[in-house]
NURO-607345 format. One record per residue (C-alpha): x, y, z. Coordinates in steps of 0.2 Angstrom, whole numbers, plus 2048, in hexadecimal, padded with zeros to 3 digits. Example, Ala and Ser with C-alpha at 12.3 -4.5 7.8 and 13.67 -1.06 7.14 Angstrom:
2
83E7EA827/8447FB824/
REM end
This chain:
624
79974C8C3/79C7568D2/7A474F8E0/7A37548F4/7B67508F7/7C07558E7/7D17548F0/7CE7428F0/7D07428DD/7E47448E0/7E37318E4/7E172E8D1/7F47318D1/7F67208D7/7F47198C6/8057208C1/80F7158CD/8057068C6/80970A8B3/81B70C8B7/81C6FB8C2/8146F38B3/8206FB8A6/82F6F88B1/82B6E68B6/8396D88AF/8366D489C/8396C2895/84A6BE88D/8496BF87A/8546B386F/8576B685C/8536A7851/85B6A7840/84C6A0837/8426B083D/84F6BD838/8456C382A/8376C8837/8456D3840/8416E2837/82E6E283C/8326DE84E/83C6EE84F/82E6F8849/8226F1855/82E6F2865/82B70486A/81970086C/81A6EF873/81A6F3886/80A6FE885/8016F087A/8066E4886/7FE6EE895/7EF6F288D/7ED6DF889/7F16D989C/7DF6D88A4/7E76D98B6/7EE6EA8B1/7DD6F18AB/7D56EA8BA/7E26F28C7/7E17028BD/7CD7028BE/7CE6FE8D0/7D970C8D4/7CE7188CA/7BF7138D2/7C57138E5/7CD7258E1/7BC72B8D9/7B17248E7/7BD72C8F4/7B873D8EC/7A57398F0/79D73C8DF/78B73F8DE/77D7478D3/76E7508D8/75C74E8D5/74D7578DC/74374B8E7/73174C8EF/72F750901/72D73F908/71C73C90D/72072A915/723731927/714733930/71373C942/70373594B/6FE742959/6F273B967/6E9746972/6EC73D983/6E274A98E/6D674599C/6C7748990/6CC73A985/6C872F993/6B673298F/6AD723987/6B871C97A/6C072A974/6D2724978/6CE713970/6C771A962/6D672695F/6E3719960/6D970E955/6D771B947/6E9720948/6EE70E943/6E6713932/6F272192F/702717932/70E718924/721711920/72871C92E/71F72293D/72072D94D/71372E95B/71273B966/70573C975/6FF74E978/6FE75298A/703761995/71375D98D/71675497C/71D74297F/725739970/720727972/729720963/734729956/737724943/732713945/72970593A/71670393A/7166F4945/7206FC953/71570B951/705701953/70C6F7962/70F70896B/6FE70F967/6F76FF96F/70270397F/6FE715982/6F271C98F/6E972E990/6EE73999F/6E57449AB/6ED7549A4/6E7761997/6EF75E987/6FA76B97E/6F676696C/6FF774963/70E76F96E/70D75D968/70B763956/71B76E958/72575F95D/71E75694E/723764943/735762949/73474F945/72F753933/73A763930/74775A926/73C752918/72B75691C/71E74891E/70B746925/70574C936/6F674593D/6ED74C94D/6E0740956/6D6749963/6C474E969/6CB75F966/6C0764977/6CC77097F/6DF77297F/6EC77D987/6F978797E/6F778E96B/6E878A960/6EC77A958/6E2781948/6EF78E946/6FD78194A/6F677693B/6F678592F/708788934/70E776931/704776920/70C78691B/71E77D91D/71776E912/712762921/70275A91B/6F875B92B/6E775292F/6DC75493E/6D1744943/6C374994F/6BE73A95B/6B0739968/69E73D96B/697748977/69273F988/68C744999/6987479A8/69974D9BB/6A97519C1/6B375B9CE/6B976A9C5/6C17769D1/6C67769E4/6D17809F0/6D8781A01/6D5790A0D/6D8793A1F/6CB797A2C/6CF799A3F/6DF791A3D/6D8782A34/6D977CA22/6C877CA19/6C5775A07/6B877A9FA/6B476F9EC/6AA7739DC/6A07659D3/6987699C2/68B75F9B8/68D75D9A6/67D7549A3/66D75C99C/6637579AC/6657599BF/67074D9C6/6717469D8/6847459DC/68973A9EB/69A73F9F2/6A67359FD/6B273FA08/6C0735A11/6CE73AA1B/6D8734A2A/6CA73AA36/6BD72FA2E/6B172FA1F/6A173BA1B/694739A0D/68B747A06/67F7499F7/67C7589EB/66F75B9DE/6787649D0/66D76C9C2/6707699AF/6807729AA/68277A9BD/68E7799CA/68D7759DD/6997799EC/69D7709FC/6AA773A09/6B5767A14/6B7770A25/6C476DA2D/6CF762A23/6D9756A2D/6EC754A2A/6F0747A1E/6E7742A0E/6D4746A0B/6CD73E9FB/6BB7459F4/6B47389E8/6A47389DE/69C7289E2/6947249D1/69F7209C2/69D7299B1/6A672C9A0/6B47369A8/6BD72E9B7/6CB73B9B8/6BF7499C0/6B673E9CC/6C473F9D9/6CC74C9E2/6DA74C9EF/6E07589FD/6F0756A07/6F475FA16/70475DA1E/705757A30/707766A3B/713763A4A/71F76CA55/73076CA4C/73D76BA59/74C776A53/75D777A5A/764788A58/778787A5A/77F798A5C/78D7A1A66/7827B2A66/7747B6A71/7697C0A66/7667BDA54/75A7C1A48/7587AFA43/7567AAA54/7497B6A58/7407B2A48/73F7A0A4C/7397A3A5E/72A7ACA58/72479DA4D/716793A56/71B783A4D/72D783A52/73377FA63/747786A63/753780A6F/76278CA6F/773784A72/785789A70/78C77AA68/78476AA61/78075DA6E/78474BA6D/772748A6D/76874FA5E/75A740A5B/74C74CA62/74F75AA56/74875BA44/75176BA40/763772A44/768784A40/77A788A41/77D79AA44/78E79CA4C/7987ADA49/7A77ABA53/7AC79AA52/7A978BA46/7A577AA49/7B176EA52/7B475DA4A/7AA754A56/79B75FA53/79D75CA40/79C74AA42/78C74DA4D/785758A40/78974AA32/78173EA3C/770749A3F/77074CA2C/773738A28/764735A33/759741A29/75C750A32/759762A2B/76876FA2C/769782A29/77978AA2A/77A79DA2A/7887A5A22/7957ADA2C/7A87B2A2D/7AA7A1A33/7A7797A23/7B47A3A1A/7C77A2A19/7CA791A1E/7C2793A2F/7B6784A2F/7BC771A2C/7BD769A1B/7B075DA21/7A376AA26/7A6774A17/7A3764A0C/792762A13/78D774A0C/7847769FB/78F7849F8/7A27879F8/7A5796A02/7B47A29FE/7B87B3A06/7AD7C0A0D/7A87CD9FF/7A57DEA04/7997EA9F9/7A07FC9F8/78E8019F1/7848089FF/7748009F7/77D7EF9F7/77D7E29EA/76D7DC9E0/7667CB9E3/75B7C09D7/7517B19DA/7597A39D0/74C7969D2/73A79C9D7/73378F9E6/7277939F3/7347979FF/7397A79F5/7277AC9EE/7227BE9F3/7327C09FC/73A7D29F6/74C7CD9F4/74F7DD9EA/74C7E89F9/7597DEA03/76A7E7A04/7787DDA05/7897E5A0B/7937D5A0E/7917C2A08/79B7B3A06/7A27B09F5/79C79F9F2/79A7939E4/78C7869E3/78F7749E2/78A76A9D1/77B7629DB/7757719E5/76477A9E2/76778D9E3/7577979E6/75F7A99E8/7707B19E3/7797C09E1/7797C89D0/78B7C09CD/7857AF9D2/78A7AD9E4/77D7A29ED/7747A99FB/76679B9FE/76A7899F8/7677789FE/76C7669F9/76A756A01/77774EA0D/77473CA12/76173AA15/76074CA1B/76175EA13/76D76CA16/76877DA13/77578CA10/76D79CA17/7797AAA0F/7717B8A19/77C7BBA28/7737C2A37/7807C9A41/77A7DAA49/78C7E2A4D/7917E7A3C/7827DFA31/7867D7A20/7737DCA1A/7627E3A20/7587D3A1C/7557D2A2F/74C7E2A2E/73F7DEA21/72E7D5A25/7337C7A18/7417C1A24/7367B7A30/72B7B3A22/73A7AAA1A/73F7A1A2A/72D79BA2C/72C794A1B/73D78CA1D/73A782A2D/72877EA27/731777A16/73F76EA20/733768A2D/72875FA1F/71976AA20/71D779A13/711783A0A/70077BA06/70277E9F4/7127729F4/7077649F7/6F87689ED/6FA7689DA/6F17679CA/6F575B9BB/7027629B0/70C76A9BD/71E7669BE/72A7669CC/73D7649CE/74575A9DB/75675E9E4/75C74D9DD/75673E9D5/7497359E0/73C7279DE/72B72D9DE/71B7239E1/70D7299D4/6FB7249D4/6FF7159C8/7127109CB/7227159D1/72E7209C7/7407269C9/7447389C5/74A7499C9/73B7529C1/72874E9C5/71B7519B8/70A74E9C0/6FF7479B3/6F373B9BE/6E773F9CA/6EB7389DB/6F87399E8/70B7399E5/7197349F1/72873E9F0/73573A9FD/72C73CA0D/71F748A05/70D7439FF/70774E9F1/6F674F9EA/6F17529D8/6E07579D0/6D975B9BF/6CE76A9C2/6CA76F9B1/6BA7749AC/6BE772999/6C576199B/6B775A9A5/6A9761998/6A775198E/698759985/6A576497B/6AA75D96A/6B676195D/6AA768950/6AE77A951/6C177594F/6BC76B93F/6B2779938/6C178593A/6CC778931/6C0777923/6C178A921/6D378A922/6D477C914/6C9787908/6D679590B/6E678A90B/6F579590F/704798903/71178A905/72179390B/72A78490A/72D77A8F9/7277698F6/7367618F0/7497628F4/75975F8EB/76174F8EF/7737498EE/7747378E8/7857318EC/78F7238E1/79C71F8EB/79570F8F2/7927098DF/7A370C8DB/7AB7038EA/7A06F48E6/7A66F58D4/7B86F58DA/7B56E68E6/7AE6DC8D7/7BD6E18CB/7C96DC8DB/7C06CB8DA/7C16C98C8/7D56CD8C9/7D66BE8D6/7CD6B28CB/7D96B78BD/7E96B38C7/7E26A48CC/7DD69E8BB/7EF6A28B5/7F56968C4/7FE6A58CC/7F46A48DC/
REM end
């Protein structure tokens, strides 16, 4: 019999002290009786074996001996092997939770059919833009309850991604995977190919098609342009019916409401424009209800455009950063040599000191400005290095600055975009020659957008109080320049984006998303979704409507022609599945595995029973 821990068999040596104890224990005193003298010779013959015979006849000795042997053997973890079939008791149910599953009764039919596939152990996965595990390794009752509580999203489903997650759950001992979907559309890999892969690994995979073709009219696309300084929205409506449809449109925005009517032919599209768009939220709705509500509404957010009063603190007269800001029509810049006591009228503050650092009183005013929701940009300079700045000021920065580093290479050091954002898009950082920069280390909660190839942050931000502080690592001194960034056309562009982002406007794409998009936040925040409130640091937009993130309102739309086409069915997928079943792939995974069946628990139970028997014997003798 094999053992997992053969060293533990050394514990069997414990029987030796037990035998010695029994052999050396005190013996009864023997008295010679004359009438029995004739038996003395016989006793002498038996005496040499009497101790061993007494041991073998003593039940307590035998019990204790067996207990030691059983416990020592159990510690060695004995086992025997057997070939076991891969378990088919674990079933992974994958429910298509895409927008098209809202049509008719598709989603209700899907959850109802899924209950018929539940087994002893179940996992439920919702197939959305990213797979979501609802329950894992649970009984049929809990799995059934979870199926009754899920709702479809407004996204496009990645069926293959959800199936890959199911394969992971079944990777150890196999099982069954059931995919319930309308198979009308998907993103990512072809689910039929993923099904073939799953079956090649011994995972029985079934496709269950739900839903019938129904008519629909929906908003399938929309985009924002600028004309004559105004934003213009173009909306595309498609009719999936086999007859001409009169589509009534309702447009609502802060300026009022407008109604329009469109005649859209069968399987045809029509466009209309909203010109100009008002600041705030504009909603476009199809008045008549149909089978798919997710594409009956579209939302557009135009951030409020207002003059951003900016306080520019510097002890230098001419700086490229000041010139860049002064050319922006949306920025009202006020140059000062120190932070004034009253800063309530300003939304943004830029610290561009070159010859001195902030005083303690200025740092306190800066701290108050940030606590009240102010936005601050600190431009790197010698005044942040070598202990020139106060500890209180340095603790506000999203980086820990060190000494000034000088690059010997005439071309400077290479820069890289650490995290892509609308601030850094299309900025040619590879053309910037950095001759000097501050050695710096990012703080744990800071967001680094641009850094040197060694990892020194050059553009980073983090929250301070209710405000935001940005570290701008591109020093703009003109005497002995640290870099050539101010000579590039992207320099004023970056400042324009930075002030727009800090001022609350930002790029228009930051306020208008499609379902399935994901945005990361600088810290964990409370987000108001179209159906409730969540606290998160990463927002997955999976519902059509408006989201409120901090002080921003974000519009989210479906915009998917395949998902809105409720006339499409899964017949093409099911035909390919049938062809695949006829040409079943070779199984690259065995349908059984070698299982270890351990005996240690049984040995321990037997030892416990023997110990109980020992106690009963001692009690029966009157020794307890």
